[in-house]
Biopython code that builds the backbone (N, CA, C, O; Angstrom):
import numpy as np
from Bio.PDB.StructureBuilder import StructureBuilder

atoms = [
    (1, "MET", "N", (-6.504, -6.146, 33.111)),
    (1, "MET", "CA", (-6.473, -5.222, 32.000)),
    (1, "MET", "C", (-5.957, -3.886, 32.501)),
    (1, "MET", "O", (-6.379, -3.407, 33.554)),
    (2, "SER", "N", (-5.034, -3.278, 31.742)),
    (2, "SER", "CA", (-4.496, -1.994, 32.161)),
    (2, "SER", "C", (-5.527, -0.912, 31.951)),
    (2, "SER", "O", (-6.497, -1.096, 31.215)),
    (3, "SER", "N", (-5.316, 0.205, 32.593)),
    (3, "SER", "CA", (-6.271, 1.309, 32.502)),
    (3, "SER", "C", (-5.759, 2.357, 31.538)),
    (3, "SER", "O", (-4.759, 3.022, 31.810)),
    (4, "CYS", "N", (-6.427, 2.504, 30.433)),
    (4, "CYS", "CA", (-6.062, 3.493, 29.419)),
    (4, "CYS", "C", (-7.206, 4.484, 29.332)),
    (4, "CYS", "O", (-8.294, 4.134, 28.875)),
    (5, "SER", "N", (-6.975, 5.715, 29.764)),
    (5, "SER", "CA", (-8.058, 6.684, 29.685)),
    (5, "SER", "C", (-7.937, 7.432, 28.371)),
    (5, "SER", "O", (-6.897, 8.007, 28.052)),
    (6, "ILE", "N", (-9.016, 7.409, 27.624)),
    (6, "ILE", "CA", (-9.045, 8.084, 26.336)),
    (6, "ILE", "C", (-9.726, 9.419, 26.539)),
    (6, "ILE", "O", (-10.921, 9.469, 26.832)),
    (7, "PRO", "N", (-8.976, 10.512, 26.384)),
    (7, "PRO", "CA", (-9.595, 11.817, 26.568)),
    (7, "PRO", "C", (-10.703, 12.035, 25.535)),
    (7, "PRO", "O", (-10.530, 11.734, 24.354)),
    (8, "VAL", "N", (-11.822, 12.551, 25.986)),
    (8, "VAL", "CA", (-12.932, 12.834, 25.084)),
    (8, "VAL", "C", (-12.935, 14.334, 24.794)),
    (8, "VAL", "O", (-12.987, 15.161, 25.704)),
    (9, "VAL", "N", (-12.877, 14.656, 23.511)),
    (9, "VAL", "CA", (-12.849, 16.045, 23.067)),
    (9, "VAL", "C", (-13.986, 16.221, 22.074)),
    (9, "VAL", "O", (-14.340, 15.282, 21.361)),
    (10, "ASN", "N", (-14.553, 17.406, 22.023)),
    (10, "ASN", "CA", (-15.636, 17.688, 21.077)),
    (10, "ASN", "C", (-15.266, 17.260, 19.662)),
    (10, "ASN", "O", (-14.191, 17.602, 19.171)),
    (11, "GLY", "N", (-16.148, 16.514, 19.007)),
    (11, "GLY", "CA", (-15.913, 16.087, 17.636)),
    (11, "GLY", "C", (-15.007, 14.887, 17.489)),
    (11, "GLY", "O", (-14.691, 14.482, 16.370)),
    (12, "VAL", "N", (-14.586, 14.316, 18.596)),
    (12, "VAL", "CA", (-13.704, 13.150, 18.569)),
    (12, "VAL", "C", (-14.473, 11.967, 19.145)),
    (12, "VAL", "O", (-15.000, 12.039, 20.255)),
    (13, "HIS", "N", (-14.532, 10.880, 18.383)),
    (13, "HIS", "CA", (-15.272, 9.688, 18.781)),
    (13, "HIS", "C", (-14.314, 8.664, 19.369)),
    (13, "HIS", "O", (-13.436, 8.176, 18.656)),
    (14, "PRO", "N", (-14.454, 8.318, 20.663)),
    (14, "PRO", "CA", (-13.539, 7.351, 21.276)),
    (14, "PRO", "C", (-13.839, 5.922, 20.835)),
    (14, "PRO", "O", (-14.996, 5.548, 20.641)),
    (15, "PHE", "N", (-12.785, 5.133, 20.680)),
    (15, "PHE", "CA", (-12.888, 3.711, 20.343)),
    (15, "PHE", "C", (-11.847, 2.984, 21.177)),
    (15, "PHE", "O", (-10.652, 3.082, 20.899)),
    (16, "ASP", "N", (-12.286, 2.253, 22.200)),
    (16, "ASP", "CA", (-11.375, 1.501, 23.060)),
    (16, "ASP", "C", (-11.307, 0.066, 22.545)),
    (16, "ASP", "O", (-12.226, -0.720, 22.771)),
    (17, "ALA", "N", (-10.238, -0.270, 21.866)),
    (17, "ALA", "CA", (-10.084, -1.587, 21.239)),
    (17, "ALA", "C", (-10.008, -2.708, 22.264)),
    (17, "ALA", "O", (-10.298, -3.859, 21.939)),
    (18, "ARG", "N", (-9.627, -2.395, 23.481)),
    (18, "ARG", "CA", (-9.495, -3.437, 24.503)),
    (18, "ARG", "C", (-10.839, -4.078, 24.826)),
    (18, "ARG", "O", (-10.877, -5.195, 25.340)),
    (19, "GLY", "N", (-11.938, -3.395, 24.534)),
    (19, "GLY", "CA", (-13.256, -3.926, 24.819)),
    (19, "GLY", "C", (-13.832, -4.786, 23.702)),
    (19, "GLY", "O", (-14.962, -5.264, 23.805)),
    (20, "VAL", "N", (-13.061, -4.984, 22.637)),
    (20, "VAL", "CA", (-13.521, -5.763, 21.485)),
    (20, "VAL", "C", (-12.700, -7.051, 21.417)),
    (20, "VAL", "O", (-11.475, -7.016, 21.536)),
    (21, "ALA", "N", (-13.373, -8.184, 21.228)),
    (21, "ALA", "CA", (-12.664, -9.462, 21.125)),
    (21, "ALA", "C", (-11.610, -9.386, 20.022)),
    (21, "ALA", "O", (-11.862, -8.821, 18.958)),
    (22, "LYS", "N", (-10.439, -9.949, 20.272)),
    (22, "LYS", "CA", (-9.306, -9.821, 19.342)),
    (22, "LYS", "C", (-9.658, -10.235, 17.921)),
    (22, "LYS", "O", (-9.223, -9.587, 16.970)),
    (23, "ARG", "N", (-10.424, -11.286, 17.759)),
    (23, "ARG", "CA", (-10.715, -11.755, 16.399)),
    (23, "ARG", "C", (-11.641, -10.819, 15.635)),
    (23, "ARG", "O", (-11.758, -10.933, 14.414)),
    (24, "PHE", "N", (-12.307, -9.891, 16.334)),
    (24, "PHE", "CA", (-13.207, -8.939, 15.676)),
    (24, "PHE", "C", (-12.625, -7.527, 15.575)),
    (24, "PHE", "O", (-13.211, -6.665, 14.920)),
    (25, "ARG", "N", (-11.489, -7.284, 16.211)),
    (25, "ARG", "CA", (-10.967, -5.915, 16.334)),
    (25, "ARG", "C", (-10.761, -5.209, 15.002)),
    (25, "ARG", "O", (-11.272, -4.107, 14.803)),
    (26, "HIS", "N", (-10.024, -5.823, 14.093)),
    (26, "HIS", "CA", (-9.705, -5.128, 12.843)),
    (26, "HIS", "C", (-10.969, -4.798, 12.070)),
    (26, "HIS", "O", (-11.103, -3.696, 11.540)),
    (27, "ALA", "N", (-11.901, -5.745, 12.001)),
    (27, "ALA", "CA", (-13.159, -5.491, 11.293)),
    (27, "ALA", "C", (-13.940, -4.362, 11.962)),
    (27, "ALA", "O", (-14.533, -3.525, 11.281)),
    (28, "ALA", "N", (-13.940, -4.337, 13.293)),
    (28, "ALA", "CA", (-14.654, -3.284, 14.022)),
    (28, "ALA", "C", (-14.010, -1.919, 13.777)),
    (28, "ALA", "O", (-14.709, -0.917, 13.620)),
    (29, "ILE", "N", (-12.697, -1.885, 13.744)),
    (29, "ILE", "CA", (-11.983, -0.622, 13.526)),
    (29, "ILE", "C", (-12.232, -0.114, 12.107)),
    (29, "ILE", "O", (-12.510, 1.069, 11.911)),
    (30, "PHE", "N", (-12.134, -0.994, 11.128)),
    (30, "PHE", "CA", (-12.407, -0.590, 9.742)),
    (30, "PHE", "C", (-13.841, -0.085, 9.613)),
    (30, "PHE", "O", (-14.084, 0.935, 8.968)),
    (31, "GLY", "N", (-14.786, -0.793, 10.221)),
    (31, "GLY", "CA", (-16.186, -0.371, 10.164)),
    (31, "GLY", "C", (-16.399, 0.976, 10.810)),
    (31, "GLY", "O", (-17.125, 1.817, 10.279)),
    (32, "ALA", "N", (-15.771, 1.190, 11.955)),
    (32, "ALA", "CA", (-15.902, 2.480, 12.643)),
    (32, "ALA", "C", (-15.326, 3.609, 11.790)),
    (32, "ALA", "O", (-15.938, 4.671, 11.681)),
    (33, "LEU", "N", (-14.170, 3.394, 11.193)),
    (33, "LEU", "CA", (-13.564, 4.435, 10.355)),
    (33, "LEU", "C", (-14.411, 4.723, 9.118)),
    (33, "LEU", "O", (-14.528, 5.877, 8.705)),
    (34, "GLN", "N", (-14.997, 3.696, 8.529)),
    (34, "GLN", "CA", (-15.817, 3.891, 7.340)),
    (34, "GLN", "C", (-17.113, 4.629, 7.655)),
    (34, "GLN", "O", (-17.744, 5.186, 6.756)),
    (35, "SER", "N", (-17.513, 4.637, 8.926)),
    (35, "SER", "CA", (-18.744, 5.341, 9.294)),
    (35, "SER", "C", (-18.513, 6.823, 9.594)),
    (35, "SER", "O", (-19.469, 7.583, 9.740)),
    (36, "LEU", "N", (-17.253, 7.231, 9.684)),
    (36, "LEU", "CA", (-16.956, 8.640, 9.956)),
    (36, "LEU", "C", (-17.108, 9.492, 8.703)),
    (36, "LEU", "O", (-16.940, 9.022, 7.578)),
    (37, "HIS", "N", (-17.430, 10.758, 8.934)),
    (37, "HIS", "CA", (-17.516, 11.726, 7.839)),
    (37, "HIS", "C", (-16.222, 12.527, 7.761)),
    (37, "HIS", "O", (-15.434, 12.559, 8.706)),
    (38, "GLN", "N", (-16.023, 13.164, 6.628)),
    (38, "GLN", "CA", (-14.822, 13.979, 6.433)),
    (38, "GLN", "C", (-14.701, 14.981, 7.580)),
    (38, "GLN", "O", (-15.669, 15.646, 7.948)),
    (39, "GLY", "N", (-13.500, 15.074, 8.132)),
    (39, "GLY", "CA", (-13.213, 15.998, 9.223)),
    (39, "GLY", "C", (-13.406, 15.397, 10.607)),
    (39, "GLY", "O", (-12.942, 15.977, 11.589)),
    (40, "GLU", "N", (-14.079, 14.245, 10.718)),
    (40, "GLU", "CA", (-14.275, 13.605, 12.016)),
    (40, "GLU", "C", (-13.048, 12.790, 12.400)),
    (40, "GLU", "O", (-12.265, 12.367, 11.549)),
    (41, "THR", "N", (-12.903, 12.583, 13.705)),
    (41, "THR", "CA", (-11.756, 11.863, 14.245)),
    (41, "THR", "C", (-12.226, 10.740, 15.154)),
    (41, "THR", "O", (-13.169, 10.901, 15.928)),
    (42, "MET", "N", (-11.559, 9.606, 15.048)),
    (42, "MET", "CA", (-11.760, 8.512, 15.988)),
    (42, "MET", "C", (-10.520, 8.432, 16.858)),
    (42, "MET", "O", (-9.410, 8.268, 16.351)),
    (43, "ARG", "N", (-10.704, 8.547, 18.163)),
    (43, "ARG", "CA", (-9.585, 8.418, 19.104)),
    (43, "ARG", "C", (-9.536, 6.969, 19.575)),
    (43, "ARG", "O", (-10.424, 6.500, 20.288)),
    (44, "PHE", "N", (-8.494, 6.281, 19.168)),
    (44, "PHE", "CA", (-8.327, 4.851, 19.344)),
    (44, "PHE", "C", (-7.431, 4.574, 20.544)),
    (44, "PHE", "O", (-6.333, 5.123, 20.637)),
    (45, "GLY", "N", (-7.889, 3.729, 21.462)),
    (45, "GLY", "CA", (-7.083, 3.344, 22.613)),
    (45, "GLY", "C", (-6.809, 1.854, 22.593)),
    (45, "GLY", "O", (-7.683, 1.057, 22.251)),
    (46, "ASN", "N", (-5.600, 1.481, 22.960)),
    (46, "ASN", "CA", (-5.213, 0.071, 22.955)),
    (46, "ASN", "C", (-4.103, -0.150, 23.974)),
    (46, "ASN", "O", (-3.504, 0.805, 24.468)),
    (47, "ASP", "N", (-3.833, -1.413, 24.284)),
    (47, "ASP", "CA", (-2.775, -1.726, 25.240)),
    (47, "ASP", "C", (-1.438, -2.018, 24.570)),
    (47, "ASP", "O", (-0.432, -2.215, 25.252)),
    (48, "HIS", "N", (-1.420, -2.048, 23.232)),
    (48, "HIS", "CA", (-0.163, -2.262, 22.503)),
    (48, "HIS", "C", (-0.179, -1.445, 21.215)),
    (48, "HIS", "O", (-1.239, -1.043, 20.733)),
    (49, "ASP", "N", (0.993, -1.209, 20.676)),
    (49, "ASP", "CA", (1.136, -0.426, 19.442)),
    (49, "ASP", "C", (0.701, -1.294, 18.261)),
    (49, "ASP", "O", (1.327, -2.321, 18.001)),
    (50, "PRO", "N", (-0.351, -0.909, 17.543)),
    (50, "PRO", "CA", (-0.924, -1.757, 16.499)),
    (50, "PRO", "C", (-0.268, -1.551, 15.132)),
    (50, "PRO", "O", (-0.949, -1.190, 14.172)),
    (51, "LEU", "N", (1.021, -1.772, 15.033)),
    (51, "LEU", "CA", (1.743, -1.496, 13.791)),
    (51, "LEU", "C", (1.199, -2.256, 12.581)),
    (51, "LEU", "O", (1.080, -1.655, 11.513)),
    (52, "PRO", "N", (0.859, -3.555, 12.690)),
    (52, "PRO", "CA", (0.264, -4.234, 11.523)),
    (52, "PRO", "C", (-1.070, -3.597, 11.106)),
    (52, "PRO", "O", (-1.355, -3.474, 9.914)),
    (53, "LEU", "N", (-1.877, -3.199, 12.080)),
    (53, "LEU", "CA", (-3.147, -2.529, 11.775)),
    (53, "LEU", "C", (-2.896, -1.211, 11.046)),
    (53, "LEU", "O", (-3.580, -0.905, 10.069)),
    (54, "LEU", "N", (-1.931, -0.436, 11.507)),
    (54, "LEU", "CA", (-1.634, 0.848, 10.861)),
    (54, "LEU", "C", (-1.237, 0.642, 9.408)),
    (54, "LEU", "O", (-1.640, 1.413, 8.537)),
    (55, "ALA", "N", (-0.448, -0.392, 9.143)),
    (55, "ALA", "CA", (-0.053, -0.692, 7.764)),
    (55, "ALA", "C", (-1.279, -1.056, 6.931)),
    (55, "ALA", "O", (-1.400, -0.618, 5.787)),
    (56, "GLN", "N", (-2.191, -1.855, 7.494)),
    (56, "GLN", "CA", (-3.413, -2.222, 6.779)),
    (56, "GLN", "C", (-4.277, -0.995, 6.499)),
    (56, "GLN", "O", (-4.831, -0.858, 5.408)),
    (57, "LEU", "N", (-4.392, -0.111, 7.479)),
    (57, "LEU", "CA", (-5.207, 1.098, 7.297)),
    (57, "LEU", "C", (-4.627, 1.987, 6.205)),
    (57, "LEU", "O", (-5.365, 2.511, 5.371)),
    (58, "GLN", "N", (-3.313, 2.156, 6.209)),
    (58, "GLN", "CA", (-2.694, 3.001, 5.188)),
    (58, "GLN", "C", (-2.846, 2.385, 3.806)),
    (58, "GLN", "O", (-3.051, 3.098, 2.824)),
    (59, "GLN", "N", (-2.747, 1.071, 3.727)),
    (59, "GLN", "CA", (-2.921, 0.406, 2.432)),
    (59, "GLN", "C", (-4.359, 0.562, 1.933)),
    (59, "GLN", "O", (-4.583, 0.776, 0.742)),
    (60, "HIS", "N", (-5.326, 0.455, 2.837)),
    (60, "HIS", "CA", (-6.735, 0.514, 2.455)),
    (60, "HIS", "C", (-7.220, 1.950, 2.194)),
    (60, "HIS", "O", (-7.881, 2.213, 1.190)),
    (61, "PHE", "N", (-6.886, 2.871, 3.105)),
    (61, "PHE", "CA", (-7.405, 4.237, 3.028)),
    (61, "PHE", "C", (-6.455, 5.222, 2.363)),
    (61, "PHE", "O", (-6.890, 6.274, 1.897)),
    (62, "GLY", "N", (-5.176, 4.904, 2.312)),
    (62, "GLY", "CA", (-4.195, 5.818, 1.720)),
    (62, "GLY", "C", (-4.166, 7.150, 2.449)),
    (62, "GLY", "O", (-4.136, 7.195, 3.678)),
    (63, "ASP", "N", (-4.177, 8.231, 1.684)),
    (63, "ASP", "CA", (-4.098, 9.582, 2.256)),
    (63, "ASP", "C", (-5.437, 10.094, 2.771)),
    (63, "ASP", "O", (-5.520, 11.232, 3.235)),
    (64, "ALA", "N", (-6.490, 9.277, 2.701)),
    (64, "ALA", "CA", (-7.812, 9.712, 3.161)),
    (64, "ALA", "C", (-7.926, 9.704, 4.686)),
    (64, "ALA", "O", (-8.858, 10.284, 5.244)),
    (65, "ILE", "N", (-6.972, 9.043, 5.363)),
    (65, "ILE", "CA", (-6.974, 8.961, 6.829)),
    (65, "ILE", "C", (-5.658, 9.502, 7.363)),
    (65, "ILE", "O", (-4.581, 9.078, 6.942)),
    (66, "GLY", "N", (-5.756, 10.444, 8.294)),
    (66, "GLY", "CA", (-4.579, 10.929, 8.992)),
    (66, "GLY", "C", (-4.378, 10.120, 10.267)),
    (66, "GLY", "O", (-5.347, 9.797, 10.954)),
    (67, "ILE", "N", (-3.145, 9.792, 10.586)),
    (67, "ILE", "CA", (-2.831, 8.989, 11.764)),
    (67, "ILE", "C", (-1.851, 9.781, 12.627)),
    (67, "ILE", "O", (-0.765, 10.149, 12.178)),
    (68, "GLU", "N", (-2.260, 10.040, 13.888)),
    (68, "GLU", "CA", (-1.402, 10.802, 14.798)),
    (68, "GLU", "C", (-1.442, 10.191, 16.193)),
    (68, "GLU", "O", (-2.513, 10.031, 16.779)),
    (69, "TYR", "N", (-0.269, 9.851, 16.721)),
    (69, "TYR", "CA", (-0.185, 9.337, 18.084)),
    (69, "TYR", "C", (-0.459, 10.470, 19.063)),
    (69, "TYR", "O", (0.121, 11.550, 18.952)),
    (70, "VAL", "N", (-1.342, 10.220, 20.017)),
    (70, "VAL", "CA", (-1.604, 11.146, 21.115)),
    (70, "VAL", "C", (-0.780, 10.720, 22.321)),
    (70, "VAL", "O", (-0.238, 11.557, 23.044)),
    (71, "ARG", "N", (-0.692, 9.404, 22.532)),
    (71, "ARG", "CA", (0.087, 8.832, 23.622)),
    (71, "ARG", "C", (0.683, 7.527, 23.116)),
    (71, "ARG", "O", (-0.015, 6.714, 22.510)),
    (72, "ARG", "N", (1.960, 7.331, 23.361)),
    (72, "ARG", "CA", (2.652, 6.118, 22.895)),
    (72, "ARG", "C", (3.601, 5.637, 23.982)),
    (72, "ARG", "O", (4.813, 5.848, 23.928)),
    (73, "GLU", "N", (3.000, 4.981, 24.972)),
    (73, "GLU", "CA", (3.760, 4.460, 26.105)),
    (73, "GLU", "C", (3.479, 2.974, 26.230)),
    (73, "GLU", "O", (2.416, 2.519, 25.807)),
    (74, "PRO", "N", (4.398, 2.203, 26.798)),
    (74, "PRO", "CA", (4.146, 0.773, 26.968)),
    (74, "PRO", "C", (2.836, 0.553, 27.730)),
    (74, "PRO", "O", (2.644, 1.085, 28.823)),
    (75, "GLY", "N", (1.948, -0.233, 27.139)),
    (75, "GLY", "CA", (0.677, -0.541, 27.772)),
    (75, "GLY", "C", (-0.401, 0.503, 27.596)),
    (75, "GLY", "O", (-1.532, 0.296, 28.036)),
    (76, "GLU", "N", (-0.082, 1.622, 26.964)),
    (76, "GLU", "CA", (-1.065, 2.696, 26.787)),
    (76, "GLU", "C", (-0.804, 3.445, 25.475)),
    (76, "GLU", "O", (0.054, 4.324, 25.389)),
    (77, "ILE", "N", (-1.571, 3.064, 24.475)),
    (77, "ILE", "CA", (-1.453, 3.673, 23.149)),
    (77, "ILE", "C", (-2.752, 4.405, 22.842)),
    (77, "ILE", "O", (-3.835, 3.838, 22.986)),
    (78, "VAL", "N", (-2.648, 5.652, 22.421)),
    (78, "VAL", "CA", (-3.806, 6.434, 21.979)),
    (78, "VAL", "C", (-3.430, 7.065, 20.643)),
    (78, "VAL", "O", (-2.416, 7.753, 20.526)),
    (79, "ILE", "N", (-4.271, 6.815, 19.636)),
    (79, "ILE", "CA", (-4.010, 7.308, 18.283)),
    (79, "ILE", "C", (-5.262, 7.998, 17.759)),
    (79, "ILE", "O", (-6.366, 7.472, 17.898)),
    (80, "ASP", "N", (-5.097, 9.161, 17.164)),
    (80, "ASP", "CA", (-6.196, 9.826, 16.474)),
    (80, "ASP", "C", (-6.168, 9.451, 15.000)),
    (80, "ASP", "O", (-5.150, 9.611, 14.326)),
    (81, "PHE", "N", (-7.296, 8.952, 14.508)),
    (81, "PHE", "CA", (-7.492, 8.687, 13.091)),
    (81, "PHE", "C", (-8.464, 9.738, 12.590)),
    (81, "PHE", "O", (-9.619, 9.761, 13.015)),
    (82, "LYS", "N", (-8.023, 10.599, 11.702)),
    (82, "LYS", "CA", (-8.876, 11.667, 11.172)),
    (82, "LYS", "C", (-9.174, 11.426, 9.709)),
    (82, "LYS", "O", (-8.276, 11.164, 8.909)),
    (83, "VAL", "N", (-10.461, 11.521, 9.368)),
    (83, "VAL", "CA", (-10.874, 11.351, 7.985)),
    (83, "VAL", "C", (-10.588, 12.669, 7.256)),
    (83, "VAL", "O", (-11.163, 13.709, 7.575)),
    (84, "LEU", "N", (-9.693, 12.601, 6.279)),
    (84, "LEU", "CA", (-9.265, 13.797, 5.551)),
    (84, "LEU", "C", (-10.017, 13.996, 4.254)),
    (84, "LEU", "O", (-10.208, 15.128, 3.811)),
    (85, "ALA", "N", (-10.444, 12.908, 3.640)),
    (85, "ALA", "CA", (-11.152, 13.032, 2.348)),
    (85, "ALA", "C", (-12.337, 12.098, 2.284)),
    (85, "ALA", "O", (-13.045, 12.067, 1.278)),
]
sb = StructureBuilder()
sb.init_structure("model")
sb.init_model(0)
sb.init_chain("A")
sb.init_seg("    ")
for serial, (resi, resn, name, xyz) in enumerate(atoms, 1):
    if name == "N":
        sb.init_residue(resn, " ", resi, " ")
    sb.init_atom(name, np.array(xyz, "f"), 0.0, 1.0, " ", f" {name:<3s}", serial, name[0])
structure = sb.get_structure()
């Protein structure tokens, strides 16, 4: 497994997807996002760019979730998901 360090910043909740079994990942990510309050951020780390997941999140949450890449390199993806509404 590659080493992806997720920087921890005040008010940002880290979520390392590599530690979750693949068949449970999407459900775990949706559950984690639904538990956040407005203004909170989940910093998501993964070993690949989760483009299908991003499409699902945008379809489900719409403009209520902000999505911003922090790091986008082969084998090391870090994305901030911020609850906007």
